[in-house]
matplotlib code that plots the C-alpha trace (Angstrom):
import matplotlib.pyplot as plt

x = [-27.3, -24.5, -22.1, -22.8, -21.9, -18.7, -17.8, -18.7, -16.6, -13.6, -13.9, -14.1, -11.0, -9.1, -10.1, -9.0, -5.7, -5.1, -5.6, -3.2, -0.6, -1.0, -0.3, 3.0, 6.1, 7.6, 10.8, 8.8, 6.7, 9.8, 11.4, 8.5, 8.7, 5.8, 4.9, 5.0, 2.8, 0.2, 0.4, -0.1, -3.2, -4.8, -3.3, -5.1, -1.7, 1.6, 5.0, 7.4, 9.6, 6.6, 6.0, 9.6, 9.5, 6.3, 6.9, 7.0, 3.5, 1.8, -0.2, -0.2, -3.5]
y = [38.2, 38.9, 39.4, 35.9, 34.5, 36.4, 35.0, 31.5, 31.9, 33.1, 30.1, 27.8, 29.3, 29.1, 25.5, 24.6, 26.5, 24.7, 21.4, 22.4, 23.6, 20.3, 18.3, 20.0, 17.9, 18.6, 20.0, 22.6, 23.6, 23.9, 26.2, 28.7, 31.5, 32.1, 35.2, 33.1, 30.5, 33.2, 34.6, 31.1, 30.6, 34.1, 36.5, 37.4, 37.9, 36.2, 37.7, 36.4, 34.7, 32.5, 31.6, 30.6, 28.3, 26.6, 26.7, 22.9, 22.7, 25.5, 24.5, 27.3, 27.9]
z = [-56.3, -58.8, -55.8, -54.6, -58.1, -58.1, -54.7, -55.8, -59.0, -56.9, -54.5, -57.5, -59.1, -55.9, -55.4, -59.0, -58.5, -55.2, -56.9, -59.7, -57.1, -55.2, -58.3, -59.0, -58.2, -54.8, -56.3, -58.2, -55.1, -53.0, -55.6, -55.2, -52.7, -50.4, -52.5, -55.7, -54.2, -53.3, -56.8, -58.2, -56.1, -56.3, -58.9, -62.1, -63.7, -63.0, -63.1, -65.7, -63.1, -62.1, -65.7, -66.1, -63.1, -64.3, -68.1, -68.5, -66.9, -68.9, -71.9, -74.5, -76.3]

ax = plt.figure().add_subplot(projection="3d")
ax.plot(x, y, z, "-o")
ax.set_aspect("equal")
plt.show()
């Protein structure tokens, strides 16, 4: 049963990330490589280069 919850959480995260990606301005999306897009959508940790490209959209806690 725990495995199902993990899968549901992963789907939810991916859906939220996809919505975030879709809301980016076209110029920003076009500046991302295919690898960076996949990292944006799926990675637990982003490389510094991705943070730099998205820094104006990241809210620091």
